[in-house]
DRENSEMAR-464013 format. One record per residue (C-alpha): residue number from 1; residue in three letters; x, y negated, z. Coordinates in Angstrom, 3 decimals. Each point is the difference from the previous one (the first is absolute). Example, Ala and Ser with C-alpha at 12.3 -4.5 7.8 and 13.67 -1.06 7.14 Angstrom:
DRENSEMAR-464013
<r><seq>1</seq><type>ALA</type><X>12.300</X><Y>4.500</Y><Z>7.800</Z></r>
<r><seq>2</seq><type>SER</type><X>1.370</X><Y>-3.440</Y><Z>-0.660</Z></r>
This chain:
DRENSEMAR-464013
<r><seq>1</seq><type>UNK</type><X>0.040</X><Y>0.011</Y><Z>-0.136</Z></r>
<r><seq>2</seq><type>UNK</type><X>0.719</X><Y>-3.741</Y><Z>-0.236</Z></r>
<r><seq>3</seq><type>UNK</type><X>1.774</X><Y>-1.344</Y><Z>3.138</Z></r>
<r><seq>4</seq><type>UNK</type><X>-1.315</X><Y>-3.687</Y><Z>-0.218</Z></r>
<r><seq>5</seq><type>UNK</type><X>-3.364</X><Y>0.521</Y><Z>1.476</Z></r>
<r><seq>6</seq><type>UNK</type><X>1.726</X><Y>1.611</Y><Z>2.705</Z></r>
<r><seq>7</seq><type>UNK</type><X>2.539</X><Y>-2.584</Y><Z>0.111</Z></r>
<r><seq>8</seq><type>UNK</type><X>-2.933</X><Y>-2.434</Y><Z>0.569</Z></r>
<r><seq>9</seq><type>UNK</type><X>-1.383</X><Y>1.719</Y><Z>2.126</Z></r>
<r><seq>10</seq><type>UNK</type><X>3.442</X><Y>0.502</Y><Z>2.510</Z></r>
<r><seq>11</seq><type>UNK</type><X>0.199</X><Y>-4.222</Y><Z>-1.027</Z></r>
<r><seq>12</seq><type>UNK</type><X>-3.545</X><Y>-0.362</Y><Z>1.720</Z></r>
<r><seq>13</seq><type>UNK</type><X>0.729</X><Y>2.413</Y><Z>2.963</Z></r>
<r><seq>14</seq><type>UNK</type><X>3.105</X><Y>-2.086</Y><Z>0.454</Z></r>
<r><seq>15</seq><type>UNK</type><X>-2.022</X><Y>-3.626</Y><Z>0.201</Z></r>
<r><seq>16</seq><type>UNK</type><X>-3.090</X><Y>1.856</Y><Z>2.429</Z></r>
<r><seq>17</seq><type>UNK</type><X>3.204</X><Y>0.573</Y><Z>2.140</Z></r>
<r><seq>18</seq><type>UNK</type><X>1.929</X><Y>-2.946</Y><Z>0.077</Z></r>
<r><seq>19</seq><type>UNK</type><X>-3.817</X><Y>-2.213</Y><Z>0.038</Z></r>
<r><seq>20</seq><type>UNK</type><X>-1.146</X><Y>2.406</Y><Z>2.945</Z></r>
<r><seq>21</seq><type>UNK</type><X>3.169</X><Y>0.834</Y><Z>2.007</Z></r>
<r><seq>22</seq><type>UNK</type><X>-1.041</X><Y>3.366</Y><Z>0.284</Z></r>
<r><seq>23</seq><type>UNK</type><X>2.451</X><Y>2.325</Y><Z>-2.434</Z></r>
<r><seq>24</seq><type>UNK</type><X>-2.902</X><Y>3.331</Y><Z>-0.530</Z></r>
<r><seq>25</seq><type>UNK</type><X>-3.247</X><Y>0.005</Y><Z>0.322</Z></r>
<r><seq>26</seq><type>UNK</type><X>-1.852</X><Y>4.057</Y><Z>0.725</Z></r>
<r><seq>27</seq><type>UNK</type><X>-3.492</X><Y>-0.314</Y><Z>-1.644</Z></r>
<r><seq>28</seq><type>UNK</type><X>-1.253</X><Y>-1.842</Y><Z>-2.742</Z></r>
<r><seq>29</seq><type>UNK</type><X>-3.165</X><Y>-1.228</Y><Z>-0.546</Z></r>
<r><seq>30</seq><type>UNK</type><X>-2.339</X><Y>-1.081</Y><Z>-3.401</Z></r>
<r><seq>31</seq><type>UNK</type><X>-3.180</X><Y>-1.491</Y><Z>1.100</Z></r>
<r><seq>32</seq><type>UNK</type><X>-2.572</X><Y>0.241</Y><Z>-2.512</Z></r>
<r><seq>33</seq><type>UNK</type><X>-3.688</X><Y>-1.574</Y><Z>-0.394</Z></r>
<r><seq>34</seq><type>UNK</type><X>-1.610</X><Y>0.099</Y><Z>3.882</Z></r>
<r><seq>35</seq><type>UNK</type><X>3.005</X><Y>1.221</Y><Z>1.681</Z></r>
<r><seq>36</seq><type>UNK</type><X>1.426</X><Y>-3.260</Y><Z>0.424</Z></r>
<r><seq>37</seq><type>UNK</type><X>-0.377</X><Y>-0.385</Y><Z>3.864</Z></r>
<r><seq>38</seq><type>UNK</type><X>1.959</X><Y>3.476</Y><Z>0.864</Z></r>
<r><seq>39</seq><type>UNK</type><X>2.665</X><Y>-2.711</Y><Z>-0.036</Z></r>
<r><seq>40</seq><type>UNK</type><X>-0.997</X><Y>-1.897</Y><Z>2.572</Z></r>
<r><seq>41</seq><type>UNK</type><X>-0.061</X><Y>3.575</Y><Z>2.123</Z></r>
<r><seq>42</seq><type>UNK</type><X>2.496</X><Y>1.760</Y><Z>-0.598</Z></r>
<r><seq>43</seq><type>UNK</type><X>1.891</X><Y>-2.218</Y><Z>2.303</Z></r>
<r><seq>44</seq><type>UNK</type><X>1.984</X><Y>-3.415</Y><Z>0.402</Z></r>
<r><seq>45</seq><type>UNK</type><X>1.163</X><Y>-1.524</Y><Z>-3.383</Z></r>
<r><seq>46</seq><type>UNK</type><X>3.325</X><Y>-1.832</Y><Z>0.551</Z></r>
<r><seq>47</seq><type>UNK</type><X>0.933</X><Y>-1.218</Y><Z>-3.914</Z></r>
<r><seq>48</seq><type>UNK</type><X>-2.836</X><Y>-0.631</Y><Z>-2.561</Z></r>
<r><seq>49</seq><type>UNK</type><X>1.719</X><Y>-0.586</Y><Z>-3.453</Z></r>
<r><seq>50</seq><type>UNK</type><X>-1.330</X><Y>-1.570</Y><Z>-3.291</Z></r>
<r><seq>51</seq><type>UNK</type><X>0.305</X><Y>2.691</Y><Z>-1.644</Z></r>
<r><seq>52</seq><type>UNK</type><X>0.786</X><Y>-2.246</Y><Z>-3.868</Z></r>
<r><seq>53</seq><type>UNK</type><X>3.552</X><Y>-0.982</Y><Z>2.047</Z></r>
<r><seq>54</seq><type>UNK</type><X>0.749</X><Y>4.058</Y><Z>-0.034</Z></r>
<r><seq>55</seq><type>UNK</type><X>2.150</X><Y>1.167</Y><Z>-2.517</Z></r>
<r><seq>56</seq><type>UNK</type><X>-2.412</X><Y>1.528</Y><Z>-2.865</Z></r>
<r><seq>57</seq><type>UNK</type><X>-3.027</X><Y>-0.620</Y><Z>1.873</Z></r>
<r><seq>58</seq><type>UNK</type><X>-3.325</X><Y>-1.417</Y><Z>-1.919</Z></r>
<r><seq>59</seq><type>UNK</type><X>-2.590</X><Y>-2.295</Y><Z>2.081</Z></r>
<r><seq>60</seq><type>UNK</type><X>-3.493</X><Y>2.355</Y><Z>-0.116</Z></r>
<r><seq>61</seq><type>UNK</type><X>-2.111</X><Y>-1.526</Y><Z>-2.232</Z></r>
<r><seq>62</seq><type>UNK</type><X>-3.413</X><Y>2.872</Y><Z>1.152</Z></r>
<r><seq>63</seq><type>UNK</type><X>-2.186</X><Y>-1.759</Y><Z>2.202</Z></r>
<r><seq>64</seq><type>UNK</type><X>0.232</X><Y>1.393</Y><Z>3.910</Z></r>
<r><seq>65</seq><type>UNK</type><X>3.702</X><Y>0.572</Y><Z>-0.160</Z></r>
<r><seq>66</seq><type>UNK</type><X>2.450</X><Y>-2.153</Y><Z>1.238</Z></r>
<r><seq>67</seq><type>UNK</type><X>3.163</X><Y>-0.799</Y><Z>-0.825</Z></r>
<r><seq>68</seq><type>UNK</type><X>2.107</X><Y>0.667</Y><Z>2.712</Z></r>
<r><seq>69</seq><type>UNK</type><X>2.539</X><Y>2.500</Y><Z>1.212</Z></r>
<r><seq>70</seq><type>UNK</type><X>-0.218</X><Y>0.019</Y><Z>3.866</Z></r>
<r><seq>71</seq><type>UNK</type><X>2.773</X><Y>1.793</Y><Z>2.388</Z></r>
<r><seq>72</seq><type>UNK</type><X>-2.325</X><Y>1.856</Y><Z>2.866</Z></r>
<r><seq>73</seq><type>UNK</type><X>1.560</X><Y>1.091</Y><Z>3.629</Z></r>
<r><seq>74</seq><type>UNK</type><X>-2.796</X><Y>2.633</Y><Z>0.615</Z></r>
<r><seq>75</seq><type>UNK</type><X>-0.595</X><Y>0.942</Y><Z>3.798</Z></r>
<r><seq>76</seq><type>UNK</type><X>2.364</X><Y>3.253</Y><Z>-0.303</Z></r>
<r><seq>77</seq><type>UNK</type><X>3.104</X><Y>-1.837</Y><Z>-0.791</Z></r>
<r><seq>78</seq><type>UNK</type><X>0.099</X><Y>0.744</Y><Z>-3.818</Z></r>
<r><seq>79</seq><type>UNK</type><X>-0.033</X><Y>-2.423</Y><Z>-2.455</Z></r>
<r><seq>80</seq><type>UNK</type><X>-2.680</X><Y>-0.537</Y><Z>-2.770</Z></r>
<r><seq>81</seq><type>UNK</type><X>0.139</X><Y>-1.541</Y><Z>-3.460</Z></r>
<r><seq>82</seq><type>UNK</type><X>-3.194</X><Y>-0.907</Y><Z>-1.039</Z></r>
<r><seq>83</seq><type>UNK</type><X>-0.093</X><Y>-1.047</Y><Z>-3.735</Z></r>
<r><seq>84</seq><type>UNK</type><X>-2.865</X><Y>-2.227</Y><Z>-1.048</Z></r>
<r><seq>85</seq><type>UNK</type><X>1.256</X><Y>-0.944</Y><Z>-3.546</Z></r>
<r><seq>86</seq><type>UNK</type><X>-1.076</X><Y>3.017</Y><Z>-1.872</Z></r>
<r><seq>87</seq><type>UNK</type><X>0.457</X><Y>-0.608</Y><Z>-3.795</Z></r>
<r><seq>88</seq><type>UNK</type><X>-2.975</X><Y>2.168</Y><Z>-1.901</Z></r>
<r><seq>89</seq><type>UNK</type><X>1.031</X><Y>2.194</Y><Z>-3.186</Z></r>
<r><seq>90</seq><type>UNK</type><X>-2.650</X><Y>-2.415</Y><Z>-1.922</Z></r>
<r><seq>91</seq><type>UNK</type><X>1.911</X><Y>-3.192</Y><Z>0.977</Z></r>
<r><seq>92</seq><type>UNK</type><X>2.333</X><Y>1.303</Y><Z>-2.921</Z></r>
<r><seq>93</seq><type>UNK</type><X>2.992</X><Y>-0.772</Y><Z>1.530</Z></r>
<r><seq>94</seq><type>UNK</type><X>1.133</X><Y>3.779</Y><Z>-0.722</Z></r>
<r><seq>95</seq><type>UNK</type><X>-0.091</X><Y>3.343</Y><Z>2.181</Z></r>
<r><seq>96</seq><type>UNK</type><X>3.579</X><Y>-1.180</Y><Z>1.918</Z></r>
<r><seq>97</seq><type>UNK</type><X>-1.996</X><Y>-3.062</Y><Z>1.063</Z></r>
<r><seq>98</seq><type>UNK</type><X>-2.196</X><Y>1.984</Y><Z>1.643</Z></r>
<r><seq>99</seq><type>UNK</type><X>2.286</X><Y>2.121</Y><Z>2.094</Z></r>
<r><seq>100</seq><type>UNK</type><X>2.345</X><Y>-2.454</Y><Z>0.981</Z></r>
<r><seq>101</seq><type>UNK</type><X>-1.190</X><Y>-0.395</Y><Z>3.488</Z></r>
<r><seq>102</seq><type>UNK</type><X>-0.054</X><Y>3.247</Y><Z>0.664</Z></r>
<r><seq>103</seq><type>UNK</type><X>3.343</X><Y>0.577</Y><Z>-1.214</Z></r>
<r><seq>104</seq><type>UNK</type><X>0.806</X><Y>-3.337</Y><Z>2.274</Z></r>
<r><seq>105</seq><type>UNK</type><X>-1.461</X><Y>2.025</Y><Z>2.689</Z></r>
<r><seq>106</seq><type>UNK</type><X>2.927</X><Y>2.831</Y><Z>-0.848</Z></r>
<r><seq>107</seq><type>UNK</type><X>2.634</X><Y>-1.862</Y><Z>-0.657</Z></r>
<r><seq>108</seq><type>UNK</type><X>-1.161</X><Y>-2.296</Y><Z>3.521</Z></r>
<r><seq>109</seq><type>UNK</type><X>0.294</X><Y>4.404</Y><Z>1.710</Z></r>
<r><seq>110</seq><type>UNK</type><X>-3.552</X><Y>0.084</Y><Z>0.290</Z></r>
<r><seq>111</seq><type>UNK</type><X>-1.205</X><Y>4.256</Y><Z>0.480</Z></r>
<r><seq>112</seq><type>UNK</type><X>-3.285</X><Y>0.099</Y><Z>-0.033</Z></r>
<r><seq>113</seq><type>UNK</type><X>-2.218</X><Y>-2.527</Y><Z>-2.197</Z></r>
<r><seq>114</seq><type>UNK</type><X>-3.168</X><Y>-0.781</Y><Z>0.523</Z></r>
<r><seq>115</seq><type>UNK</type><X>-3.004</X><Y>-0.838</Y><Z>-3.126</Z></r>
<r><seq>116</seq><type>UNK</type><X>-3.283</X><Y>-0.827</Y><Z>0.200</Z></r>
<r><seq>117</seq><type>UNK</type><X>-2.632</X><Y>-1.635</Y><Z>-2.447</Z></r>
<r><seq>118</seq><type>UNK</type><X>-3.200</X><Y>-0.813</Y><Z>-0.568</Z></r>
<r><seq>119</seq><type>UNK</type><X>-1.029</X><Y>2.304</Y><Z>-2.605</Z></r>
<r><seq>120</seq><type>UNK</type><X>-3.844</X><Y>1.721</Y><Z>-1.257</Z></r>
<r><seq>121</seq><type>UNK</type><X>-1.795</X><Y>3.049</Y><Z>0.898</Z></r>
<r><seq>122</seq><type>UNK</type><X>-1.072</X><Y>2.658</Y><Z>-1.679</Z></r>
<r><seq>123</seq><type>UNK</type><X>-1.445</X><Y>2.166</Y><Z>3.051</Z></r>
<r><seq>124</seq><type>UNK</type><X>-3.926</X><Y>-1.480</Y><Z>0.314</Z></r>
<r><seq>125</seq><type>UNK</type><X>0.594</X><Y>0.509</Y><Z>3.604</Z></r>
<r><seq>126</seq><type>UNK</type><X>3.251</X><Y>-1.877</Y><Z>0.872</Z></r>
<r><seq>127</seq><type>UNK</type><X>-2.083</X><Y>-3.626</Y><Z>0.029</Z></r>
<r><seq>128</seq><type>UNK</type><X>2.136</X><Y>-3.018</Y><Z>-0.485</Z></r>
<r><seq>129</seq><type>UNK</type><X>2.005</X><Y>-0.401</Y><Z>3.200</Z></r>
<r><seq>130</seq><type>UNK</type><X>1.133</X><Y>3.480</Y><Z>0.463</Z></r>
<r><seq>131</seq><type>UNK</type><X>3.741</X><Y>0.708</Y><Z>0.421</Z></r>
<r><seq>132</seq><type>UNK</type><X>1.463</X><Y>2.541</Y><Z>-1.710</Z></r>
<r><seq>133</seq><type>UNK</type><X>3.666</X><Y>1.879</Y><Z>-0.139</Z></r>
<r><seq>134</seq><type>UNK</type><X>1.272</X><Y>0.753</Y><Z>-2.998</Z></r>
<r><seq>135</seq><type>UNK</type><X>1.307</X><Y>3.520</Y><Z>-0.045</Z></r>
<r><seq>136</seq><type>UNK</type><X>1.104</X><Y>-0.631</Y><Z>-4.361</Z></r>
<r><seq>137</seq><type>UNK</type><X>-0.274</X><Y>-1.316</Y><Z>-2.716</Z></r>
<r><seq>138</seq><type>UNK</type><X>-1.232</X><Y>-0.196</Y><Z>-3.419</Z></r>
<r><seq>139</seq><type>UNK</type><X>2.709</X><Y>-2.697</Y><Z>-2.096</Z></r>
<r><seq>140</seq><type>UNK</type><X>-1.562</X><Y>-1.479</Y><Z>-2.971</Z></r>
<r><seq>141</seq><type>UNK</type><X>2.079</X><Y>-2.755</Y><Z>-1.332</Z></r>
<r><seq>142</seq><type>UNK</type><X>1.255</X><Y>2.168</Y><Z>-2.177</Z></r>
<r><seq>143</seq><type>UNK</type><X>3.509</X><Y>-1.580</Y><Z>1.791</Z></r>
<r><seq>144</seq><type>UNK</type><X>2.027</X><Y>0.961</Y><Z>2.213</Z></r>
<r><seq>145</seq><type>UNK</type><X>2.912</X><Y>-2.279</Y><Z>2.670</Z></r>
<r><seq>146</seq><type>UNK</type><X>2.062</X><Y>3.030</Y><Z>-0.629</Z></r>
<r><seq>147</seq><type>UNK</type><X>2.328</X><Y>-0.451</Y><Z>-3.467</Z></r>
<r><seq>148</seq><type>UNK</type><X>2.185</X><Y>2.098</Y><Z>-2.435</Z></r>
<r><seq>149</seq><type>UNK</type><X>0.918</X><Y>3.795</Y><Z>1.493</Z></r>
<r><seq>150</seq><type>UNK</type><X>-1.710</X><Y>-0.772</Y><Z>3.706</Z></r>
<r><seq>151</seq><type>UNK</type><X>-2.120</X><Y>3.157</Y><Z>0.977</Z></r>
<r><seq>152</seq><type>UNK</type><X>-0.909</X><Y>-0.624</Y><Z>3.584</Z></r>
<r><seq>153</seq><type>UNK</type><X>-2.323</X><Y>2.209</Y><Z>2.257</Z></r>
<r><seq>154</seq><type>UNK</type><X>-3.186</X><Y>-0.566</Y><Z>0.801</Z></r>
<r><seq>155</seq><type>UNK</type><X>-1.830</X><Y>2.736</Y><Z>1.645</Z></r>
<r><seq>156</seq><type>UNK</type><X>-0.458</X><Y>-1.393</Y><Z>2.990</Z></r>
<r><seq>157</seq><type>UNK</type><X>0.193</X><Y>-3.858</Y><Z>-0.766</Z></r>
<r><seq>158</seq><type>UNK</type><X>-2.393</X><Y>-1.104</Y><Z>2.599</Z></r>
<r><seq>159</seq><type>UNK</type><X>1.117</X><Y>1.468</Y><Z>3.252</Z></r>
<r><seq>160</seq><type>UNK</type><X>-2.156</X><Y>2.447</Y><Z>2.049</Z></r>
<r><seq>161</seq><type>UNK</type><X>2.005</X><Y>-0.443</Y><Z>2.911</Z></r>
<r><seq>162</seq><type>UNK</type><X>-1.191</X><Y>-3.567</Y><Z>-0.210</Z></r>
<r><seq>163</seq><type>UNK</type><X>-3.546</X><Y>0.436</Y><Z>-1.393</Z></r>
<r><seq>164</seq><type>UNK</type><X>0.222</X><Y>3.001</Y><Z>3.246</Z></r>
<r><seq>165</seq><type>UNK</type><X>1.116</X><Y>-3.047</Y><Z>2.708</Z></r>
<r><seq>166</seq><type>UNK</type><X>-2.920</X><Y>-2.563</Y><Z>-1.846</Z></r>
<r><seq>167</seq><type>UNK</type><X>-2.436</X><Y>2.671</Y><Z>0.647</Z></r>
<r><seq>168</seq><type>UNK</type><X>1.297</X><Y>0.093</Y><Z>3.817</Z></r>
<r><seq>169</seq><type>UNK</type><X>-0.775</X><Y>-3.479</Y><Z>0.320</Z></r>
<r><seq>170</seq><type>UNK</type><X>-3.810</X><Y>0.221</Y><Z>-2.250</Z></r>
<r><seq>171</seq><type>UNK</type><X>-1.228</X><Y>3.230</Y><Z>0.112</Z></r>
<r><seq>172</seq><type>UNK</type><X>-2.579</X><Y>-0.262</Y><Z>-2.639</Z></r>
<r><seq>173</seq><type>UNK</type><X>2.629</X><Y>-1.308</Y><Z>-2.927</Z></r>
<r><seq>174</seq><type>UNK</type><X>-1.048</X><Y>1.397</Y><Z>-3.206</Z></r>
<r><seq>175</seq><type>UNK</type><X>2.383</X><Y>0.286</Y><Z>-3.109</Z></r>
<r><seq>176</seq><type>UNK</type><X>0.005</X><Y>-0.372</Y><Z>-3.448</Z></r>
<r><seq>177</seq><type>UNK</type><X>2.234</X><Y>0.434</Y><Z>-3.256</Z></r>
<r><seq>178</seq><type>UNK</type><X>0.554</X><Y>-3.818</Y><Z>-1.387</Z></r>
<r><seq>179</seq><type>UNK</type><X>-0.407</X><Y>-0.917</Y><Z>-3.193</Z></r>
<r><seq>180</seq><type>UNK</type><X>2.323</X><Y>-3.086</Y><Z>-1.151</Z></r>
<r><seq>181</seq><type>UNK</type><X>-1.280</X><Y>-1.621</Y><Z>-3.779</Z></r>
<r><seq>182</seq><type>UNK</type><X>1.967</X><Y>-2.928</Y><Z>-1.074</Z></r>
<r><seq>183</seq><type>UNK</type><X>-2.823</X><Y>-3.037</Y><Z>-0.014</Z></r>
<r><seq>184</seq><type>UNK</type><X>-1.298</X><Y>-2.397</Y><Z>0.504</Z></r>
<r><seq>185</seq><type>UNK</type><X>-3.144</X><Y>0.774</Y><Z>-1.511</Z></r>
<r><seq>186</seq><type>UNK</type><X>-1.998</X><Y>2.900</Y><Z>1.838</Z></r>
<r><seq>187</seq><type>UNK</type><X>-0.436</X><Y>3.378</Y><Z>-1.047</Z></r>
<r><seq>188</seq><type>UNK</type><X>-2.852</X><Y>1.131</Y><Z>-1.862</Z></r>
<r><seq>189</seq><type>UNK</type><X>-2.791</X><Y>2.311</Y><Z>0.877</Z></r>
<r><seq>190</seq><type>UNK</type><X>1.921</X><Y>2.220</Y><Z>-1.763</Z></r>
<r><seq>191</seq><type>UNK</type><X>3.012</X><Y>-0.705</Y><Z>0.722</Z></r>
<r><seq>192</seq><type>UNK</type><X>-0.717</X><Y>0.960</Y><Z>3.861</Z></r>
<r><seq>193</seq><type>UNK</type><X>-1.894</X><Y>3.329</Y><Z>-0.820</Z></r>
<r><seq>194</seq><type>UNK</type><X>3.187</X><Y>0.976</Y><Z>-1.949</Z></r>
<r><seq>195</seq><type>UNK</type><X>2.274</X><Y>-1.029</Y><Z>3.274</Z></r>
<r><seq>196</seq><type>UNK</type><X>-2.017</X><Y>2.028</Y><Z>2.281</Z></r>
<r><seq>197</seq><type>UNK</type><X>-0.381</X><Y>2.846</Y><Z>-2.309</Z></r>
<r><seq>198</seq><type>UNK</type><X>3.571</X><Y>0.221</Y><Z>-0.035</Z></r>
<r><seq>199</seq><type>UNK</type><X>0.308</X><Y>0.108</Y><Z>3.953</Z></r>
<r><seq>200</seq><type>UNK</type><X>-0.613</X><Y>-3.922</Y><Z>1.080</Z></r>
<r><seq>201</seq><type>UNK</type><X>-1.215</X><Y>-1.237</Y><Z>3.044</Z></r>
<r><seq>202</seq><type>UNK</type><X>0.612</X><Y>-3.702</Y><Z>-0.987</Z></r>
<r><seq>203</seq><type>UNK</type><X>0.595</X><Y>-2.721</Y><Z>-2.832</Z></r>
<r><seq>204</seq><type>UNK</type><X>2.391</X><Y>-2.503</Y><Z>0.897</Z></r>
<r><seq>205</seq><type>UNK</type><X>2.650</X><Y>-2.432</Y><Z>-2.281</Z></r>
<r><seq>206</seq><type>UNK</type><X>3.409</X><Y>0.331</Y><Z>2.776</Z></r>
<r><seq>207</seq><type>UNK</type><X>1.702</X><Y>2.839</Y><Z>2.437</Z></r>
<r><seq>208</seq><type>UNK</type><X>0.667</X><Y>2.991</Y><Z>-2.315</Z></r>
<r><seq>209</seq><type>UNK</type><X>3.528</X><Y>-1.867</Y><Z>-1.674</Z></r>
<r><seq>210</seq><type>UNK</type><X>1.008</X><Y>-0.983</Y><Z>3.572</Z></r>
<r><seq>211</seq><type>UNK</type><X>-0.600</X><Y>2.860</Y><Z>1.389</Z></r>
<r><seq>212</seq><type>UNK</type><X>2.249</X><Y>2.276</Y><Z>-2.857</Z></r>
<r><seq>213</seq><type>UNK</type><X>2.460</X><Y>-3.187</Y><Z>0.381</Z></r>
<r><seq>214</seq><type>UNK</type><X>-0.013</X><Y>0.570</Y><Z>4.481</Z></r>
<r><seq>215</seq><type>UNK</type><X>0.918</X><Y>3.644</Y><Z>-0.945</Z></r>
<r><seq>216</seq><type>UNK</type><X>2.596</X><Y>-0.106</Y><Z>-2.295</Z></r>
<r><seq>217</seq><type>UNK</type><X>1.822</X><Y>-2.413</Y><Z>2.429</Z></r>
<r><seq>218</seq><type>UNK</type><X>-0.038</X><Y>2.986</Y><Z>2.789</Z></r>
<r><seq>219</seq><type>UNK</type><X>-2.875</X><Y>-1.505</Y><Z>2.000</Z></r>
<r><seq>220</seq><type>UNK</type><X>-2.873</X><Y>1.038</Y><Z>1.711</Z></r>
<r><seq>221</seq><type>UNK</type><X>-3.996</X><Y>-0.608</Y><Z>-1.356</Z></r>
<r><seq>222</seq><type>UNK</type><X>-2.764</X><Y>-0.851</Y><Z>1.573</Z></r>
<r><seq>223</seq><type>UNK</type><X>-3.087</X><Y>-1.212</Y><Z>-1.977</Z></r>
<r><seq>224</seq><type>UNK</type><X>-3.957</X><Y>-1.259</Y><Z>0.668</Z></r>
<r><seq>225</seq><type>UNK</type><X>-2.206</X><Y>-1.554</Y><Z>-1.874</Z></r>
<r><seq>226</seq><type>UNK</type><X>-3.144</X><Y>-2.285</Y><Z>1.363</Z></r>
<r><seq>227</seq><type>UNK</type><X>-2.956</X><Y>1.092</Y><Z>-2.416</Z></r>
<r><seq>228</seq><type>UNK</type><X>-1.067</X><Y>-3.757</Y><Z>-0.378</Z></r>
<r><seq>229</seq><type>UNK</type><X>-2.881</X><Y>0.985</Y><Z>-2.962</Z></r>
<r><seq>230</seq><type>UNK</type><X>-1.501</X><Y>3.011</Y><Z>-1.483</Z></r>
<r><seq>231</seq><type>UNK</type><X>1.425</X><Y>1.087</Y><Z>-3.362</Z></r>
<r><seq>232</seq><type>UNK</type><X>-1.822</X><Y>-1.299</Y><Z>-3.770</Z></r>
<r><seq>233</seq><type>UNK</type><X>-2.396</X><Y>2.392</Y><Z>-0.485</Z></r>
<r><seq>234</seq><type>UNK</type><X>-0.577</X><Y>1.002</Y><Z>3.893</Z></r>
<r><seq>235</seq><type>UNK</type><X>-0.589</X><Y>-3.138</Y><Z>0.870</Z></r>
<r><seq>236</seq><type>UNK</type><X>-3.192</X><Y>-1.351</Y><Z>-0.777</Z></r>
<r><seq>237</seq><type>UNK</type><X>1.090</X><Y>-3.563</Y><Z>-0.248</Z></r>
<r><seq>238</seq><type>UNK</type><X>2.297</X><Y>-1.628</Y><Z>-2.614</Z></r>
<r><seq>239</seq><type>UNK</type><X>3.942</X><Y>-0.572</Y><Z>1.174</Z></r>
<r><seq>240</seq><type>UNK</type><X>1.625</X><Y>-3.109</Y><Z>1.097</Z></r>
<r><seq>241</seq><type>UNK</type><X>3.671</X><Y>-0.641</Y><Z>2.222</Z></r>
<r><seq>242</seq><type>UNK</type><X>-2.804</X><Y>-2.739</Y><Z>1.906</Z></r>
<r><seq>243</seq><type>UNK</type><X>-1.715</X><Y>3.299</Y><Z>1.273</Z></r>
<r><seq>244</seq><type>UNK</type><X>3.649</X><Y>1.532</Y><Z>0.994</Z></r>
<r><seq>245</seq><type>UNK</type><X>1.154</X><Y>-3.013</Y><Z>2.081</Z></r>
<r><seq>246</seq><type>UNK</type><X>-3.300</X><Y>0.253</Y><Z>1.958</Z></r>
<r><seq>247</seq><type>UNK</type><X>0.030</X><Y>3.669</Y><Z>0.856</Z></r>
<r><seq>248</seq><type>UNK</type><X>3.479</X><Y>-1.039</Y><Z>0.768</Z></r>
<r><seq>249</seq><type>UNK</type><X>-0.518</X><Y>-2.162</Y><Z>2.660</Z></r>
<r><seq>250</seq><type>UNK</type><X>-2.513</X><Y>1.579</Y><Z>1.502</Z></r>
<r><seq>251</seq><type>UNK</type><X>1.845</X><Y>3.283</Y><Z>0.806</Z></r>
<r><seq>252</seq><type>UNK</type><X>2.851</X><Y>-2.142</Y><Z>0.494</Z></r>
<r><seq>253</seq><type>UNK</type><X>-0.237</X><Y>0.067</Y><Z>3.868</Z></r>
<r><seq>254</seq><type>UNK</type><X>-0.566</X><Y>3.885</Y><Z>0.221</Z></r>
<r><seq>255</seq><type>UNK</type><X>2.427</X><Y>1.321</Y><Z>-2.288</Z></r>
<r><seq>256</seq><type>UNK</type><X>3.289</X><Y>-2.660</Y><Z>0.629</Z></r>
<r><seq>257</seq><type>UNK</type><X>-0.490</X><Y>1.167</Y><Z>3.816</Z></r>
<r><seq>258</seq><type>UNK</type><X>-0.241</X><Y>3.758</Y><Z>-1.217</Z></r>
<r><seq>259</seq><type>UNK</type><X>3.459</X><Y>-0.984</Y><Z>-2.413</Z></r>
<r><seq>260</seq><type>UNK</type><X>1.834</X><Y>-1.904</Y><Z>2.926</Z></r>
<r><seq>261</seq><type>UNK</type><X>-1.351</X><Y>3.313</Y><Z>1.604</Z></r>
<r><seq>262</seq><type>UNK</type><X>1.913</X><Y>2.726</Y><Z>-1.978</Z></r>
<r><seq>263</seq><type>UNK</type><X>3.055</X><Y>-1.976</Y><Z>-0.169</Z></r>
<r><seq>264</seq><type>UNK</type><X>0.255</X><Y>-0.036</Y><Z>3.854</Z></r>
<r><seq>265</seq><type>UNK</type><X>0.492</X><Y>3.656</Y><Z>-0.168</Z></r>
<r><seq>266</seq><type>UNK</type><X>2.287</X><Y>0.266</Y><Z>-2.892</Z></r>
């Protein structure tokens, strides 16, 4: 693989270390739609950086995402890096930009990568506001963050150990397979049925590419989705981004507390 994206990630990690005075971080979190409040609950934020000032990071273009990178001291004494500046594939910046945050986290010493998102649900009993553990994914973007002859085993990509730990916090948590489409348009009802038939329970526009990059970097991956709406054709009403934001805001306090309790056990 070309070393350029990894050198850029190292530069970003070095910038974060200088700006925060924290040489290494233990955990990193990408907080998607609805999950932002967790940053306040996992511990004390000691430093907040403007993501656009960090090499390789871009200001977010999506409503509901913040443009900061935080260093948080958890109650257990670990250091968490909260990446609020997620770049989506549909923004047209390339796959390297999409996974730059993950690679920066790895360069900063992170061993556990937590990926969250807001998504469409394919199971009718998962009402908006339902948190679901990601057990596996379908990468429907027709691309990969890995370049050249780079072969990585994804058999247990979403850590079964961490999912079991999460169920110790909340035994009612269900799990499912997440399908990443490219976006930015929502899926058609036919695409949703296609995804369901090949094994998907959740559909969205993020996470899978980041998870692959995290596994390649040697990190243990924990993924969780917030069902913000029923997917097209399953939902009786048209989809809208405002609905996604509204559902995330309504569920935010509850799911953020849940995630913070899980992080406390990592």
